[in-house]
C-alpha positions, 0 to 999 in steps of 0.5 A: 380820398387818392389822389391821382401819382401820389402814394396812400396814407395808410394807418391801420393795426399794423402801419407801424411796419410801413417803413418797411419796402416789403410792407407797402410794396404798392399804394393799398398797403399789401406787402410784396409778393416776395415777402411770403407768396402764400399770402397771395393765396386767393382764398385769404380774405383780404383784411388778414393779408397785411396781419400774416405778413407781419407775422413774417416779417416779426418771426423773420427777427425773432430768427435772425433772418430780417437780412434774408428777408431783405434779399428776397425782396430785392435788398442785396446790400442785406446778405452783409447784414449782422444779427445777434439776436437783440430782437429774440433777448427782447422777447423772451425777456418780456415774456419771463417778466410777462409770467413770472416765477410761477401760475397758480389757478386760483378759485376766490374763497378756497381758502377758508375750505380749512377753517372750523367753520367752513362753510359748504361754497367754500369747501366746493370751491376748494374742490373745483381748485383742486380739480383745476389743478390737476388739470393743469398739471395733468395738461402741462398748462405751464409749457403751453402758457410758454407756447401760446405766451411767446407768440402773442408777445412776439407777434401780438396774438396768440390762441387755445383750442380746448378739446374733449378727450374721451379717451384721456377722459379729460378736455385737451388743451392746443395752441395755434400759430395766430398765422392760422387764426381768422375770425369772422367779425361784424362790420358794427361788433365791439372789436372786444367782442366774441366771435360767432364764427372762427376758422382755423385755416392752412394751405397743404403744400403740394406732394407730387411724389405721392400725387398729393394736390395742393390743398386748403384746409379749414377747422370751423366753429360756430354757434347756431340754434340747436337743430333736431337732425344732429341726435348723435351726441358728441360728447361721451356719456350724453343722454340716448335720443328720444322722439319727443312725440310720433310726428314730432321731432328727435330730442335728446332727453335733456331738449326740449321743443318750443311750439311757440318760437319753433326753436329746440332747447337745450339744458346745459349742465352748468345751467340746467334752470336756463335752457339755451336755444343755442349750440357750437358746430364743428366742420373739419374739410378740405379743398383742391386749390385747383377746384376753387375760383377766383374769388371765393375766400375762406368765408364762403369756399362751395360746401359741394366741393369740400371732402370733410374729416372723420373724427376716430369714433367714425363721426362725419366732421359736417356741422357736427353738435358738440353740445356747448353753446360756447366757442371753445377757442381763446384769442390772447392779445398781448395788448388792451384791445383798443378798437382792434381786434388784434393785439400789437407786438412787443417790438411794435415800437421799437422796430426801427431801433432794432435795424439801427442795432443791425446796421450799427453791428454791421458796421461794427464788424467791417470795422473789427476786420480793418482793425484785426487785419489793418490795410498796410501801405509800403514805399519801395518794395518791389513785389514779386511778378507771376511768371504765368501772367505777368502780374505783381503777387498781392503781399502776404502779412503774415508774424515775421513776414520781413519787406525789404524797402530801398532807401527812402521806403516807408511802410504805413497802416491804416489804423481804424480803432478809433472808428471802431470805438465810436461804433462799439460806444454807439451799439451801446447808445441804440441799444440803450435807446430800444430797453427804454422804448421797449420799456425793459430795464437795462437793470432786467436785460443783464446788461447792468452790474449789479454794483453800479447800481447806488440801492435798492431804492434807486434799483426799484424806480428803474424798474417802474417803466417795466412794472407798467408794462407787466400789469398792462399786458397782465391785464390784458389776459386776466379775462381771457385765462378766466374765460379759459377755466370756464371753459375746463370747466364746462367742457369737463360737464359735457363730457360727464367726467367723473368728479366733476359735478353739474351746475354753475362754474366757480370763477376762476382765475390765473395767478402770475408769480412776481417778476422781479427778483425780490430780497427775501432776506429782507421781507423775512426780518420785516415778517419777523419784526411786523409779527412780534410789534404785533402791527402784522398778523400771522397770517398776513405774515405767511403769506408775505413770504408765499409771494416772495417764492417762501418752499410753504405749501399750505398757510393755514397748515402753517400758521397752525405748525406755528401756533401749536410749536408755540403752545408746545414751547411754553407748555415745557419751557424752563420757567414753568 
Protein backbone atom coordinates (compact mmCIF):
# COMPACT_ATOMS: atom_id res chain seq x y z
CA UNK A 1 0.00 0.00 0.00
CA UNK A 2 1.33 3.44 -0.97
CA UNK A 3 0.45 6.26 1.43
CA UNK A 4 0.08 9.78 0.08
CA UNK A 5 3.17 11.85 0.73
CA UNK A 6 5.33 8.89 1.78
CA UNK A 7 7.86 7.10 -0.43
CA UNK A 8 7.44 3.42 -1.11
CA UNK A 9 9.75 1.00 0.66
CA UNK A 10 11.01 -1.05 -2.26
CA UNK A 11 12.71 -4.43 -1.79
CA UNK A 12 13.84 -6.38 -4.84
CA UNK A 13 16.98 -7.97 -6.28
CA UNK A 14 18.61 -4.55 -6.64
CA UNK A 15 17.34 -2.79 -3.51
CA UNK A 16 20.90 -2.75 -2.13
CA UNK A 17 21.38 0.22 -4.48
CA UNK A 18 18.37 2.16 -3.21
CA UNK A 19 20.62 4.46 -1.19
CA UNK A 20 21.85 5.87 -4.51
CA UNK A 21 19.72 8.86 -5.58
CA UNK A 22 20.17 7.84 -9.21
CA UNK A 23 18.57 4.46 -8.49
CA UNK A 24 15.50 5.69 -6.60
CA UNK A 25 14.71 9.05 -8.13
CA UNK A 26 10.94 8.51 -8.09
CA UNK A 27 8.41 6.91 -5.79
CA UNK A 28 8.09 3.79 -7.99
CA UNK A 29 11.82 3.05 -7.83
CA UNK A 30 12.60 3.88 -11.46
CA UNK A 31 16.15 5.21 -11.85
CA UNK A 32 17.14 8.77 -12.61
CA UNK A 33 16.79 9.60 -16.29
CA UNK A 34 20.31 10.99 -16.35
CA UNK A 35 21.66 7.60 -15.30
CA UNK A 36 21.18 6.16 -18.78
CA UNK A 37 18.66 7.72 -21.17
CA UNK A 38 18.37 4.52 -23.17
CA UNK A 39 16.79 2.67 -20.25
CA UNK A 40 13.73 4.86 -20.66
CA UNK A 41 13.01 3.42 -24.14
CA UNK A 42 9.41 2.36 -24.48
CA UNK A 43 10.25 -1.06 -25.91
CA UNK A 44 12.02 -2.18 -22.72
CA UNK A 45 10.05 -4.36 -20.29
CA UNK A 46 9.22 -2.50 -17.09
CA UNK A 47 10.83 -5.19 -14.94
CA UNK A 48 14.16 -4.76 -16.78
CA UNK A 49 14.63 -1.03 -16.17
CA UNK A 50 16.08 -1.27 -12.66
CA UNK A 51 18.26 -4.23 -13.61
CA UNK A 52 19.87 -2.31 -16.49
CA UNK A 53 20.33 0.74 -14.29
CA UNK A 54 22.07 -1.40 -11.66
CA UNK A 55 24.39 -2.76 -14.36
CA UNK A 56 25.25 0.82 -15.34
CA UNK A 57 26.08 1.80 -11.76
CA UNK A 58 28.26 -1.28 -11.25
CA UNK A 59 30.09 -0.68 -14.54
CA UNK A 60 30.77 2.91 -13.46
CA UNK A 61 32.36 1.71 -10.22
CA UNK A 62 34.46 -0.82 -12.11
CA UNK A 63 35.82 1.84 -14.50
CA UNK A 64 36.42 4.55 -11.83
CA UNK A 65 33.49 6.63 -13.11
CA UNK A 66 31.20 6.63 -10.08
CA UNK A 67 31.98 10.30 -9.46
CA UNK A 68 31.28 11.18 -13.06
CA UNK A 69 27.97 9.33 -12.86
CA UNK A 70 27.02 11.30 -9.75
CA UNK A 71 27.85 14.58 -11.54
CA UNK A 72 25.60 13.62 -14.45
CA UNK A 73 22.82 12.95 -11.94
CA UNK A 74 23.22 16.46 -10.47
CA UNK A 75 25.85 16.18 -7.71
CA UNK A 76 28.47 18.75 -8.79
CA UNK A 77 30.71 18.14 -5.76
CA UNK A 78 31.33 14.55 -6.92
CA UNK A 79 33.66 15.84 -9.65
CA UNK A 80 36.43 16.00 -7.03
CA UNK A 81 35.95 12.37 -6.04
CA UNK A 82 39.11 10.24 -6.04
CA UNK A 83 38.76 6.65 -7.29
CA UNK A 84 41.81 4.41 -7.21
CA UNK A 85 40.45 1.13 -8.63
CA UNK A 86 39.42 -0.65 -5.43
CA UNK A 87 36.15 -2.06 -6.90
CA UNK A 88 38.00 -3.45 -9.92
CA UNK A 89 40.63 -4.99 -7.63
CA UNK A 90 37.90 -6.79 -5.63
CA UNK A 91 36.27 -8.06 -8.82
CA UNK A 92 39.53 -9.26 -10.37
CA UNK A 93 40.62 -10.98 -7.16
CA UNK A 94 37.26 -12.72 -6.79
CA UNK A 95 37.39 -13.80 -10.43
CA UNK A 96 40.91 -15.22 -10.07
CA UNK A 97 39.93 -17.30 -7.03
CA UNK A 98 36.71 -18.46 -8.70
CA UNK A 99 38.39 -19.78 -11.85
CA UNK A 100 41.50 -21.10 -10.15
CA UNK A 101 44.73 -21.74 -12.00
CA UNK A 102 43.22 -24.21 -14.47
CA UNK A 103 39.86 -25.23 -15.91
CA UNK A 104 39.53 -28.80 -17.20
CA UNK A 105 36.69 -30.66 -18.93
CA UNK A 106 36.16 -34.03 -17.24
CA UNK A 107 33.86 -36.91 -18.24
CA UNK A 108 33.33 -39.36 -15.34
CA UNK A 109 34.61 -42.82 -16.16
CA UNK A 110 37.18 -41.67 -18.71
CA UNK A 111 40.02 -42.29 -16.22
CA UNK A 112 39.42 -46.07 -16.48
CA UNK A 113 39.82 -46.22 -20.28
CA UNK A 114 43.44 -47.43 -20.01
CA UNK A 115 42.78 -50.19 -17.51
CA UNK A 116 43.69 -53.71 -18.55
CA UNK A 117 40.01 -54.69 -18.56
CA UNK A 118 38.52 -51.36 -19.61
CA UNK A 119 34.80 -51.43 -20.38
CA UNK A 120 33.37 -50.08 -23.65
CA UNK A 121 31.63 -47.37 -21.63
CA UNK A 122 34.96 -46.17 -20.21
CA UNK A 123 36.54 -46.09 -23.68
CA UNK A 124 33.58 -44.15 -25.09
CA UNK A 125 33.73 -41.71 -22.15
CA UNK A 126 37.44 -41.12 -22.81
CA UNK A 127 36.72 -40.40 -26.48
CA UNK A 128 33.94 -37.97 -25.55
CA UNK A 129 36.27 -36.25 -23.09
CA UNK A 130 38.94 -35.89 -25.77
CA UNK A 131 36.42 -34.44 -28.26
CA UNK A 132 35.19 -31.89 -25.72
CA UNK A 133 38.73 -30.89 -24.75
CA UNK A 134 39.70 -30.40 -28.39
CA UNK A 135 36.60 -28.29 -28.92
CA UNK A 136 37.40 -26.22 -25.81
CA UNK A 137 40.92 -25.60 -27.10
CA UNK A 138 39.77 -24.68 -30.61
CA UNK A 139 37.03 -22.39 -29.31
CA UNK A 140 39.29 -20.71 -26.70
CA UNK A 141 36.99 -21.68 -23.87
CA UNK A 142 39.34 -20.39 -21.18
CA UNK A 143 39.45 -16.88 -22.68
CA UNK A 144 35.69 -16.75 -23.22
CA UNK A 145 35.16 -17.88 -19.64
CA UNK A 146 37.31 -14.99 -18.44
CA UNK A 147 35.11 -12.53 -20.36
CA UNK A 148 31.77 -14.03 -19.28
CA UNK A 149 32.70 -14.75 -15.68
CA UNK A 150 34.05 -11.26 -15.10
CA UNK A 151 30.67 -9.87 -16.09
CA UNK A 152 29.01 -12.41 -13.82
CA UNK A 153 31.18 -11.45 -10.85
CA UNK A 154 30.79 -7.71 -11.48
CA UNK A 155 27.17 -7.51 -12.65
CA UNK A 156 25.78 -10.73 -11.19
CA UNK A 157 24.97 -12.30 -14.57
CA UNK A 158 26.66 -13.59 -17.72
CA UNK A 159 25.34 -15.14 -20.93
CA UNK A 160 26.77 -17.77 -23.28
CA UNK A 161 25.34 -18.41 -26.75
CA UNK A 162 26.06 -21.57 -28.74
CA UNK A 163 25.64 -21.64 -32.53
CA UNK A 164 26.52 -24.16 -35.22
CA UNK A 165 29.10 -22.97 -37.77
CA UNK A 166 28.93 -25.12 -40.93
CA UNK A 167 32.08 -23.52 -42.37
CA UNK A 168 34.23 -24.49 -39.38
CA UNK A 169 32.31 -27.69 -38.70
CA UNK A 170 32.00 -27.04 -34.97
CA UNK A 171 29.95 -25.23 -32.38
CA UNK A 172 30.86 -21.58 -31.84
CA UNK A 173 30.72 -20.07 -28.37
CA UNK A 174 29.87 -16.39 -27.89
CA UNK A 175 29.47 -14.26 -24.78
CA UNK A 176 26.86 -11.53 -24.43
CA UNK A 177 26.51 -8.66 -22.03
CA UNK A 178 23.69 -9.48 -19.59
CA UNK A 179 22.18 -6.08 -20.37
CA UNK A 180 21.11 -7.56 -23.73
CA UNK A 181 19.47 -10.61 -22.12
CA UNK A 182 15.68 -10.54 -21.67
CA UNK A 183 14.10 -13.87 -20.69
CA UNK A 184 10.33 -14.20 -20.82
CA UNK A 185 9.51 -15.59 -17.37
CA UNK A 186 6.13 -16.96 -16.41
CA UNK A 187 4.47 -15.44 -13.36
CA UNK A 188 4.21 -18.74 -11.49
CA UNK A 189 7.45 -20.29 -12.78
CA UNK A 190 10.28 -21.35 -10.51
CA UNK A 191 13.24 -18.93 -10.78
CA UNK A 192 15.54 -21.86 -11.50
CA UNK A 193 13.45 -23.16 -14.39
CA UNK A 194 14.74 -22.74 -17.92
CA UNK A 195 12.63 -20.19 -19.86
CA UNK A 196 10.98 -21.28 -23.11
CA UNK A 197 11.47 -17.89 -24.79
CA UNK A 198 14.51 -15.59 -24.59
CA UNK A 199 15.32 -12.31 -26.34
CA UNK A 200 18.70 -10.74 -27.01
CA UNK A 201 17.93 -7.12 -27.82
CA UNK A 202 19.67 -3.75 -28.11
CA UNK A 203 19.28 -0.38 -29.78
CA UNK A 204 21.21 0.65 -32.91
CA UNK A 205 21.90 4.40 -32.65
CA UNK A 206 20.95 6.83 -35.37
CA UNK A 207 23.58 7.83 -37.93
CA UNK A 208 22.38 10.82 -39.99
CA UNK A 209 25.49 10.87 -42.17
CA UNK A 210 24.83 7.33 -43.37
CA UNK A 211 21.07 7.76 -43.43
CA UNK A 212 20.49 5.15 -40.73
CA UNK A 213 17.54 5.62 -38.42
CA UNK A 214 17.50 4.55 -34.80
CA UNK A 215 16.52 0.89 -34.63
CA UNK A 216 16.01 -1.88 -32.15
CA UNK A 217 17.32 -5.35 -32.97
CA UNK A 218 15.82 -8.44 -31.37
CA UNK A 219 17.15 -12.00 -31.61
CA UNK A 220 14.60 -14.46 -30.27
CA UNK A 221 15.03 -18.13 -29.34
CA UNK A 222 11.79 -19.89 -28.48
CA UNK A 223 10.55 -23.43 -28.08
CA UNK A 224 7.49 -24.55 -30.02
CA UNK A 225 5.88 -27.55 -31.69
CA UNK A 226 7.56 -29.01 -34.77
CA UNK A 227 5.89 -27.54 -37.85
CA UNK A 228 5.94 -29.46 -41.14
CA UNK A 229 6.09 -26.19 -43.07
CA UNK A 230 9.75 -25.89 -42.12
CA UNK A 231 11.18 -28.15 -44.76
CA UNK A 232 14.54 -26.41 -45.15
CA UNK A 233 16.95 -27.98 -42.62
CA UNK A 234 18.85 -25.43 -40.58
CA UNK A 235 21.77 -27.77 -39.92
CA UNK A 236 24.17 -28.93 -42.57
CA UNK A 237 23.92 -32.66 -43.26
CA UNK A 238 20.29 -33.08 -42.24
CA UNK A 239 18.15 -35.67 -44.07
CA UNK A 240 16.29 -34.46 -47.13
CA UNK A 241 12.57 -33.82 -46.63
CA UNK A 242 10.10 -36.35 -47.92
CA UNK A 243 6.32 -36.42 -48.24
CA UNK A 244 4.38 -38.55 -45.78
CA UNK A 245 1.54 -39.07 -48.20
CA UNK A 246 -0.23 -37.68 -51.21
CA UNK A 247 -2.11 -35.20 -49.05
CA UNK A 248 0.01 -35.38 -45.90
CA UNK A 249 2.49 -32.83 -44.62
CA UNK A 250 6.02 -32.58 -45.92
CA UNK A 251 8.28 -34.23 -43.36
CA UNK A 252 11.94 -35.07 -43.01
CA UNK A 253 13.17 -38.64 -42.82
CA UNK A 254 13.55 -38.43 -39.03
CA UNK A 255 9.98 -37.10 -38.50
CA UNK A 256 6.56 -38.70 -38.36
CA UNK A 257 3.01 -37.41 -38.04
CA UNK A 258 0.90 -38.52 -35.08
CA UNK A 259 -2.72 -38.57 -36.24
CA UNK A 260 -4.02 -38.92 -32.68
CA UNK A 261 -2.42 -35.75 -31.35
CA UNK A 262 -2.17 -34.00 -34.71
CA UNK A 263 1.48 -33.14 -34.02
CA UNK A 264 4.73 -33.83 -35.81
CA UNK A 265 7.33 -35.75 -33.82
CA UNK A 266 11.05 -35.74 -34.55
CA UNK A 267 13.76 -38.20 -33.51
CA UNK A 268 16.82 -36.25 -32.42
CA UNK A 269 20.31 -37.82 -32.67
CA UNK A 270 20.82 -37.77 -28.89
CA UNK A 271 17.53 -39.57 -28.23
CA UNK A 272 16.64 -41.61 -31.34
CA UNK A 273 14.22 -43.83 -29.40
CA UNK A 274 12.41 -40.90 -27.71
CA UNK A 275 10.85 -38.67 -30.40
CA UNK A 276 10.00 -35.13 -29.37
CA UNK A 277 7.30 -32.81 -30.63
CA UNK A 278 9.27 -29.69 -29.69
CA UNK A 279 11.95 -27.69 -31.49
CA UNK A 280 13.74 -24.35 -31.17
CA UNK A 281 13.00 -21.46 -33.54
CA UNK A 282 15.30 -18.52 -34.26
CA UNK A 283 14.05 -15.07 -35.26
CA UNK A 284 16.37 -12.14 -35.96
CA UNK A 285 14.67 -8.87 -36.89
CA UNK A 286 14.96 -5.07 -36.67
CA UNK A 287 12.39 -2.32 -36.10
CA UNK A 288 12.59 1.43 -36.65
CA UNK A 289 12.00 3.15 -33.32
CA UNK A 290 9.78 5.67 -35.09
CA UNK A 291 7.42 2.90 -36.18
CA UNK A 292 6.78 1.66 -32.63
CA UNK A 293 3.83 2.95 -30.67
CA UNK A 294 4.03 3.79 -27.00
CA UNK A 295 3.40 0.69 -24.91
CA UNK A 296 4.69 -1.85 -27.46
CA UNK A 297 7.29 -3.68 -25.42
CA UNK A 298 9.96 -6.14 -26.42
CA UNK A 299 7.92 -9.32 -26.35
CA UNK A 300 5.06 -7.98 -28.46
CA UNK A 301 6.76 -5.92 -31.18
CA UNK A 302 4.66 -5.90 -34.40
CA UNK A 303 6.00 -8.48 -36.86
CA UNK A 304 4.35 -6.67 -39.79
CA UNK A 305 6.82 -3.80 -39.29
CA UNK A 306 9.88 -5.99 -38.80
CA UNK A 307 12.76 -6.34 -41.24
CA UNK A 308 14.08 -9.89 -40.92
CA UNK A 309 17.77 -10.63 -41.31
CA UNK A 310 19.12 -13.35 -43.58
CA UNK A 311 21.78 -15.96 -42.90
CA UNK A 312 24.95 -16.35 -44.95
CA UNK A 313 23.29 -19.13 -46.97
CA UNK A 314 20.27 -16.94 -47.79
CA UNK A 315 17.85 -18.39 -45.21
CA UNK A 316 15.47 -15.80 -43.76
CA UNK A 317 15.69 -15.73 -39.96
CA UNK A 318 11.93 -15.73 -39.38
CA UNK A 319 11.15 -18.64 -37.05
CA UNK A 320 13.96 -20.69 -38.55
CA UNK A 321 13.85 -24.26 -37.27
CA UNK A 322 17.23 -25.02 -35.64
CA UNK A 323 16.35 -28.73 -35.27
CA UNK A 324 17.23 -28.84 -31.58
CA UNK A 325 14.76 -29.14 -28.72
CA UNK A 326 16.44 -26.67 -26.33
CA UNK A 327 17.46 -23.02 -26.24
CA UNK A 328 21.21 -22.75 -27.02
CA UNK A 329 21.77 -20.12 -24.34
CA UNK A 330 23.26 -20.55 -20.88
CA UNK A 331 22.64 -17.89 -18.25
CA UNK A 332 25.37 -17.79 -15.59
CA UNK A 333 24.49 -16.36 -12.18
CA UNK A 334 27.06 -15.26 -9.65
CA UNK A 335 24.99 -16.50 -6.71
CA UNK A 336 22.71 -19.42 -6.01
CA UNK A 337 19.13 -18.64 -7.07
CA UNK A 338 17.03 -17.67 -4.08
CA UNK A 339 13.67 -16.63 -5.48
CA UNK A 340 15.31 -14.60 -8.27
CA UNK A 341 16.23 -15.49 -11.83
CA UNK A 342 19.18 -13.10 -11.83
CA UNK A 343 22.30 -13.20 -9.67
CA UNK A 344 23.90 -10.70 -7.32
CA UNK A 345 27.13 -8.82 -7.88
CA UNK A 346 30.18 -9.51 -5.72
CA UNK A 347 30.17 -5.78 -4.90
CA UNK A 348 26.55 -5.71 -3.75
CA UNK A 349 27.23 -5.95 -0.01
CA UNK A 350 30.15 -3.52 0.02
CA UNK A 351 28.94 -0.67 -2.19
CA UNK A 352 28.57 1.76 0.71
CA UNK A 353 31.97 0.73 2.05
CA UNK A 354 33.47 1.49 -1.37
CA UNK A 355 31.80 4.91 -1.29
CA UNK A 356 33.27 5.57 2.15
CA UNK A 357 36.69 4.47 0.88
CA UNK A 358 36.48 6.86 -2.08
CA UNK A 359 35.43 9.75 0.16
CA UNK A 360 38.30 9.03 2.55
CA UNK A 361 40.73 8.89 -0.37
CA UNK A 362 39.37 12.24 -1.52
CA UNK A 363 39.88 13.80 1.90
CA UNK A 364 43.36 12.29 2.07
CA UNK A 365 44.25 13.80 -1.30
CA UNK A 366 43.09 17.23 -0.15
CA UNK A 367 45.06 16.94 3.08
CA UNK A 368 48.19 15.84 1.25
CA UNK A 369 47.93 18.96 -0.94
CA UNK A 370 48.08 21.24 2.10
CA UNK A 371 50.85 19.14 3.63
CA UNK A 372 53.04 19.20 0.53
CA UNK A 373 52.35 22.89 -0.15
CA UNK A 374 51.47 24.27 3.29
CA UNK A 375 49.51 27.43 3.92
CA UNK A 376 51.82 30.21 5.18
CA UNK A 377 50.77 33.29 7.10
CA UNK A 378 53.09 36.34 7.19
CA UNK A 379 52.94 39.22 9.65
CA UNK A 380 55.08 42.31 9.23
CA UNK A 381 55.70 41.92 5.51
CA UNK A 382 54.62 44.31 2.76
CA UNK A 383 53.41 42.61 -0.40
CA UNK A 384 54.28 44.05 -3.80
CA UNK A 385 51.44 46.04 -5.39
CA UNK A 386 50.27 45.42 -8.95
CA UNK A 387 50.54 48.77 -10.77
CA UNK A 388 47.67 48.03 -13.11
CA UNK A 389 45.08 46.85 -10.59
CA UNK A 390 46.46 48.46 -7.45
CA UNK A 391 46.03 45.24 -5.54
CA UNK A 392 48.72 43.30 -3.66
CA UNK A 393 50.31 40.52 -5.64
CA UNK A 394 50.04 37.00 -4.15
CA UNK A 395 53.22 35.77 -2.54
CA UNK A 396 54.96 32.82 -4.18
CA UNK A 397 56.88 30.39 -1.99
CA UNK A 398 59.76 28.53 -3.64
CA UNK A 399 63.08 27.05 -2.45
CA UNK A 400 65.46 29.88 -1.57
CA UNK A 401 62.70 32.48 -1.13
CA UNK A 402 63.59 35.21 1.43
CA UNK A 403 60.94 37.37 3.12
CA UNK A 404 61.91 40.61 4.81
CA UNK A 405 59.84 41.11 7.93
CA UNK A 406 59.46 44.23 10.04
CA UNK A 407 60.21 44.33 13.75
CA UNK A 408 57.88 41.90 15.52
CA UNK A 409 56.98 40.16 12.25
CA UNK A 410 56.54 36.40 12.12
CA UNK A 411 55.72 33.53 9.75
CA UNK A 412 53.19 30.80 10.67
CA UNK A 413 52.86 27.49 8.76
CA UNK A 414 49.70 25.38 8.88
CA UNK A 415 50.78 21.81 9.60
CA UNK A 416 48.21 19.18 8.41
CA UNK A 417 50.51 16.17 8.59
CA UNK A 418 48.73 14.80 11.66
CA UNK A 419 45.38 14.87 9.89
CA UNK A 420 46.94 13.20 6.86
CA UNK A 421 48.27 10.36 9.00
CA UNK A 422 44.83 9.87 10.55
CA UNK A 423 43.20 9.80 7.12
CA UNK A 424 45.67 7.22 5.87
CA UNK A 425 44.92 5.05 8.87
CA UNK A 426 41.22 5.49 8.15
CA UNK A 427 41.79 4.33 4.55
CA UNK A 428 43.36 1.10 5.78
CA UNK A 429 40.52 0.59 8.26
CA UNK A 430 37.84 1.03 5.59
CA UNK A 431 39.73 -1.17 3.13
CA UNK A 432 39.93 -3.94 5.73
CA UNK A 433 36.17 -3.62 6.35
CA UNK A 434 35.51 -3.97 2.61
CA UNK A 435 37.72 -7.07 2.45
CA UNK A 436 35.97 -8.67 5.44
CA UNK A 437 32.45 -8.01 4.16
CA UNK A 438 33.35 -9.15 0.65
CA UNK A 439 34.93 -12.32 2.15
CA UNK A 440 38.21 -11.53 0.39
CA UNK A 441 40.90 -11.70 3.10
CA UNK A 442 43.66 -9.13 3.02
CA UNK A 443 46.22 -11.88 2.47
CA UNK A 444 44.53 -12.79 -0.83
CA UNK A 445 44.53 -9.12 -1.90
CA UNK A 446 48.31 -8.99 -1.42
CA UNK A 447 48.16 -6.30 1.29
CA UNK A 448 49.68 -8.49 4.03
CA UNK A 449 53.39 -9.12 4.41
CA UNK A 450 53.93 -12.92 4.33
CA UNK A 451 56.38 -12.57 7.21
CA UNK A 452 53.53 -11.28 9.38
CA UNK A 453 51.67 -14.61 9.13
CA UNK A 454 52.63 -16.66 12.21
CA UNK A 455 52.06 -20.10 10.69
CA UNK A 456 50.56 -21.96 7.77
CA UNK A 457 47.64 -23.04 9.96
CA UNK A 458 46.87 -19.41 10.79
CA UNK A 459 46.98 -18.60 7.08
CA UNK A 460 44.57 -21.43 6.36
CA UNK A 461 42.15 -20.15 9.01
CA UNK A 462 42.27 -16.64 7.55
CA UNK A 463 41.30 -18.06 4.15
CA UNK A 464 38.18 -19.75 5.57
CA UNK A 465 35.72 -17.03 4.40
CA UNK A 466 37.28 -17.10 0.94
CA UNK A 467 36.87 -20.89 0.76
CA UNK A 468 33.16 -20.65 1.55
CA UNK A 469 32.73 -17.83 -0.98
CA UNK A 470 34.41 -19.77 -3.78
CA UNK A 471 32.49 -22.95 -2.93
CA UNK A 472 29.17 -21.08 -3.13
CA UNK A 473 30.08 -19.40 -6.43
CA UNK A 474 31.23 -22.66 -8.00
CA UNK A 475 28.09 -24.41 -6.77
CA UNK A 476 25.96 -21.80 -8.56
CA UNK A 477 27.82 -22.55 -11.80
CA UNK A 478 28.30 -26.33 -11.65
CA UNK A 479 24.99 -27.26 -13.28
CA UNK A 480 25.21 -24.46 -15.86
CA UNK A 481 28.58 -25.62 -17.21
CA UNK A 482 27.42 -29.24 -17.29
CA UNK A 483 24.43 -28.04 -19.29
CA UNK A 484 26.68 -26.07 -21.65
CA UNK A 485 28.86 -29.12 -22.35
CA UNK A 486 25.75 -31.22 -22.98
CA UNK A 487 24.53 -28.61 -25.48
CA UNK A 488 27.92 -28.67 -27.21
CA UNK A 489 27.62 -32.41 -27.74
CA UNK A 490 24.01 -32.23 -28.95
CA UNK A 491 24.59 -29.41 -31.44
CA UNK A 492 27.54 -31.31 -32.90
CA UNK A 493 25.26 -34.33 -33.28
CA UNK A 494 22.53 -32.21 -34.86
CA UNK A 495 25.09 -30.82 -37.31
CA UNK A 496 26.28 -34.34 -38.20
CA UNK A 497 29.82 -33.35 -37.23
CA UNK A 498 32.50 -35.91 -37.99
CA UNK A 499 33.50 -37.98 -34.97
CA UNK A 500 30.44 -37.14 -32.87
CA UNK A 501 28.31 -40.32 -32.88
CA UNK A 502 24.60 -40.45 -32.22
CA UNK A 503 23.24 -41.58 -28.90
CA UNK A 504 22.89 -40.31 -25.37
CA UNK A 505 25.39 -37.59 -24.46
CA UNK A 506 27.96 -38.23 -21.77
CA UNK A 507 27.62 -36.23 -18.56
CA UNK A 508 30.57 -33.84 -18.53
CA UNK A 509 31.56 -31.23 -15.99
CA UNK A 510 34.04 -28.39 -15.74
CA UNK A 511 36.59 -28.77 -12.95
CA UNK A 512 38.24 -25.64 -11.59
CA UNK A 513 41.76 -25.73 -10.23
CA UNK A 514 42.79 -24.82 -6.66
CA UNK A 515 42.01 -21.22 -5.76
CA UNK A 516 44.57 -20.75 -2.99
CA UNK A 517 48.36 -21.11 -3.04
CA UNK A 518 49.58 -24.58 -2.13
CA UNK A 519 52.88 -25.58 -0.56
CA UNK A 520 54.00 -28.00 -3.29
CA UNK A 521 57.09 -29.04 -1.35
CA UNK A 522 55.03 -29.99 1.70
CA UNK A 523 52.57 -31.99 -0.40
CA UNK A 524 55.44 -33.80 -2.15
CA UNK A 525 56.96 -34.64 1.22
CA UNK A 526 53.60 -36.01 2.44
CA UNK A 527 53.23 -38.14 -0.71
CA UNK A 528 56.74 -39.58 -0.39
CA UNK A 529 56.21 -40.44 3.28
CA UNK A 530 52.68 -41.78 2.80
CA UNK A 531 53.47 -43.97 -0.23
CA UNK A 532 56.75 -45.15 1.35
CA UNK A 533 54.96 -46.12 4.58
CA UNK A 534 52.18 -47.88 2.69
CA UNK A 535 49.35 -45.70 4.04
CA UNK A 536 48.78 -44.11 0.61
CA UNK A 537 48.52 -45.84 -2.73
CA UNK A 538 50.73 -44.68 -5.58
CA UNK A 539 47.63 -43.65 -7.55
CA UNK A 540 46.39 -41.46 -4.69
CA UNK A 541 49.80 -39.85 -4.34
CA UNK A 542 49.95 -39.02 -8.05
CA UNK A 543 46.49 -37.46 -7.86
CA UNK A 544 47.58 -35.33 -4.88
CA UNK A 545 50.51 -34.06 -6.93
CA UNK A 546 48.17 -33.32 -9.83
CA UNK A 547 45.90 -31.25 -7.60
CA UNK A 548 48.72 -28.94 -6.49
CA UNK A 549 49.94 -28.29 -10.04
CA UNK A 550 52.74 -30.73 -10.77
CA UNK A 551 53.15 -31.14 -14.59
CA UNK A 552 51.75 -34.68 -14.85
CA UNK A 553 49.81 -35.18 -18.09
CA UNK A 554 48.28 -38.58 -17.35
CA UNK A 555 48.09 -40.09 -13.88
CA UNK A 556 47.91 -43.71 -15.07
CA UNK A 557 50.86 -43.35 -17.42
CA UNK A 558 52.86 -41.78 -14.60
CA UNK A 559 52.05 -44.75 -12.35
CA UNK A 560 53.15 -47.15 -15.10
CA UNK A 561 56.45 -45.28 -15.56
CA UNK A 562 57.22 -45.34 -11.84
CA UNK A 563 56.31 -49.04 -11.54
CA UNK A 564 58.41 -50.04 -14.55
CA UNK A 565 61.43 -48.11 -13.27
CA UNK A 566 61.12 -49.73 -9.85
CA UNK A 567 61.08 -53.20 -11.38
CA UNK A 568 64.02 -52.30 -13.61
CA UNK A 569 66.03 -50.97 -10.66
CA UNK A 570 65.40 -54.20 -8.70
CA UNK A 571 66.62 -56.34 -11.59
CA UNK A 572 69.88 -54.41 -11.95
CA UNK A 573 70.60 -53.63 -8.31
CA UNK A 574 74.12 -54.57 -6.95
CA UNK A 575 72.57 -57.15 -4.64
CA UNK A 576 71.25 -59.13 -7.62
